[in-house]
C-alpha positions in Angstrom: 118.7 43.4 16.5 117.3 46.9 15.8 118.6 50.3 16.6 115.9 52.7 17.7 117.1 56.1 18.9 115.7 57.1 22.4 114.2 60.3 20.9 111.9 58.3 18.6 108.2 58.9 19.3 106.2 55.7 19.1 103.9 53.4 21.0 103.2 49.7 21.6 101.0 49.4 18.5 104.1 49.8 16.2 105.7 46.6 14.8 109.4 46.6 13.7 111.1 43.7 11.9 114.8 42.7 12.3 117.9 44.7 11.7 116.1 48.1 11.2 117.5 51.5 12.1 115.3 54.3 13.3 117.2 57.6 13.8 116.7 60.5 16.2 113.4 62.4 16.3 111.5 60.1 14.0 107.7 60.2 14.7 105.7 57.0 14.1 101.9 57.0 14.2 99.7 54.2 15.5 99.7 50.7 14.0 102.8 51.4 11.8 104.4 48.2 10.5 108.1 48.3 9.6 109.8 45.4 7.8 113.3 44.0 8.0 116.4 46.1 7.3 114.5 49.3 7.0 116.2 52.7 7.6 114.2 55.7 8.8 116.4 58.7 8.7 116.3 61.6 11.2 113.1 63.5 11.7 110.9 61.5 9.4 107.2 61.6 10.2 105.1 58.4 9.4 101.3 58.5 9.7 99.0 56.0 11.3 98.5 52.6 9.7 101.4 52.9 7.3 103.4 49.9 6.2 107.0 50.0 5.2 108.4 46.8 3.5 111.8 45.2 3.8 114.9 47.1 2.8 113.2 50.5 2.3 115.3 53.7 2.9 113.0 56.4 4.1 113.9 60.1 4.6 117.3 59.8 3.1 119.3 63.1 3.1 120.1 64.1 -0.5 123.6 64.6 -1.7 123.7 65.4 -5.4 126.8 65.5 -7.6 128.6 68.8 -8.0 127.6 68.7 -11.7 123.9 68.1 -11.0 121.5 70.6 -12.6 119.3 70.6 -9.5 120.8 72.5 -6.6 119.8 72.0 -3.0 118.5 74.7 -0.7 120.2 75.3 2.6 117.5 73.7 4.7 115.4 70.7 3.6 112.5 69.7 5.8 112.0 66.2 7.1 110.1 63.7 5.0 106.3 63.5 5.8 104.3 60.4 5.1 100.5 60.4 5.6 98.2 57.8 6.9 97.5 54.4 5.3 100.5 54.6 3.0 102.3 51.5 1.7 106.0 51.8 0.9 107.3 48.8 -1.0 110.4 46.8 -0.6 113.7 48.5 -1.4 112.1 51.9 -2.1 114.3 55.0 -1.6 112.4 58.1 -0.5 114.4 61.3 0.2 114.1 63.9 2.9 112.1 66.9 1.7 109.3 64.9 0.1 105.7 64.9 1.3 103.4 62.0 0.6 99.7 62.1 1.1 97.4 59.5 2.6 96.3 56.2 1.1 99.2 56.3 -1.4 101.2 53.3 -2.7 104.9 53.7 -3.5 105.7 50.3 -4.9 108.8 48.1 -4.8 112.1 49.6 -6.0 110.6 53.0 -6.6 112.6 56.2 -6.0 111.2 59.5 -4.8 113.6 62.5 -4.6 113.6 65.6 -2.4 111.2 68.6 -2.9 108.4 66.3 -4.3 104.8 66.5 -3.3 102.6 63.5 -3.8 98.8 63.7 -3.2 96.3 61.3 -1.7 95.3 57.9 -3.3 98.3 58.0 -5.7 100.0 54.9 -7.1 103.7 55.1 -7.9 104.4 51.8 -9.6 107.3 49.4 -9.3 110.6 50.8 -10.4 109.3 54.3 -11.1 111.7 57.3 -10.7 110.3 60.6 -9.5 112.9 63.3 -9.6 113.2 66.7 -7.8 110.5 69.4 -7.7 107.7 67.2 -9.0 104.1 67.6 -8.0 101.6 64.7 -8.3 97.9 65.3 -7.8 95.3 63.1 -6.0 94.4 59.7 -7.5 97.1 59.8 -10.2 98.6 56.5 -11.3 102.1 56.0 -12.6 102.8 52.6 -13.9 106.0 50.5 -13.7 109.3 51.8 -14.8 108.2 55.3 -15.9 110.5 58.2 -15.5 109.1 61.5 -14.1 111.8 64.1 -14.6 112.5 67.2 -12.4 110.1 70.1 -12.6 107.2 68.0 -13.9 103.6 68.5 -12.8 101.0 65.7 -13.0 97.6 67.0 -12.0 94.7 65.0 -10.5 93.5 61.6 -11.9 96.3 61.5 -14.5 97.3 58.0 -15.9 100.8 57.3 -16.9 101.3 53.9 -18.5 104.5 51.8 -18.1 107.8 53.0 -19.4 106.7 56.6 -20.1 109.6 59.1 -20.2 109.3 62.8 -19.5 112.2 65.2 -20.3 113.2 68.8 -19.2 116.3 69.9 -21.1 116.3 71.0 -24.8 120.0 71.7 -24.9 122.5 69.2 -26.4 125.5 71.3 -25.2 126.6 71.8 -21.7 125.9 75.5 -21.7 125.2 77.6 -18.7 122.1 78.9 -20.5 120.3 75.7 -20.1 120.1 75.9 -16.3 117.7 78.8 -16.6 115.4 77.0 -19.1 114.9 73.6 -17.6 111.2 72.8 -17.6 109.3 69.5 -17.3 105.9 68.7 -18.7 102.6 69.7 -17.3 100.0 66.9 -17.6 96.6 68.2 -16.7 93.6 66.6 -14.9 92.4 63.3 -16.3 95.0 63.0 -19.1 96.2 59.6 -20.1 99.7 58.9 -21.5 100.2 55.5 -23.3 103.0 53.1 -22.7 106.6 54.0 -23.8 105.6 57.5 -24.9 108.1 60.3 -24.7 107.1 63.9 -23.7 109.6 66.6 -24.6 110.5 69.5 -22.2 107.9 72.1 -21.3 105.0 70.4 -23.1 101.5 70.8 -21.8 99.2 67.8 -22.1 95.8 69.3 -21.7 92.8 68.0 -19.7 91.7 64.5 -20.7 94.0 64.2 -23.6 94.7 60.7 -24.6 98.3 60.1 -25.8 98.5 56.8 -27.7 101.3 54.3 -26.9 104.7 55.0 -28.4 104.0 58.6 -29.2 106.6 61.4 -29.2 104.9 64.5 -28.0 106.6 67.6 -29.4 103.8 70.1 -29.1 101.1 71.1 -26.7 97.9 69.1 -27.1 94.3 70.2 -27.3 92.0 69.3 -24.4 90.0 66.0 -24.8 91.8 65.0 -28.0 93.6 61.8 -29.1 97.1 62.3 -30.4 99.5 59.6 -31.7 102.5 59.1 -33.8 106.1 60.3 -34.1 105.8 63.2 -33.8 102.3 63.0 -32.1 99.5 64.6 -34.1 95.8 65.1 -33.6 93.7 62.2 -34.6 90.2 62.9 -33.2 88.4 64.1 -30.2 88.1 61.7 -27.2 84.7 59.9 -27.1 82.5 61.5 -24.5 82.0 58.1 -22.9 85.7 58.0 -22.1 85.7 61.4 -20.2 85.8 61.8 -16.5 
């Protein structure tokens, strides 16, 4: 048995599995497919031809801890999901995010509030995307990577599995750190190898190649290969490997 609020905007082309909840003022486009035990929270907008797999929680209102470094604004807009999007099983996507068309949010991924994800993006299985993150068109984030708050990934960026981004240089719990939290900027076409770590505020320039396992402590040059702990310049990227 499902619960679908009378205010939900939908039509006969939408398919809903068993034991799902669709709250008030949700808008469902044409040919949307919703799996079993899915929750669509109030006001969520889902574009045409989108598929939402079993157990997903979509448009969840955020409720951070009192000690969280990221504070909420008074008003958070409803989640907007574009056309031809696939949302995997047991994903959690929060209110206040915006997801472009033809994007995949894979199983067990988490997307927080105040996030903007472009078109043709892949957010892999088990990826965490924190608050105030921007992800450009055709970027790919592979399984189990962590994209911290205030990070920018531009267009056609590749993030390999288990990459970690960071945004806080302060070991102590000082008030000063709240004004200096800053994630990485990864520019167009850059590639970050598996299990790499990017320190707070670092800029990975266009078409940089960060080798697997690197610890990036300084800004990189454009179209360069860096590797090591800490990461250092090795050579320019071969022209055949550029976009």
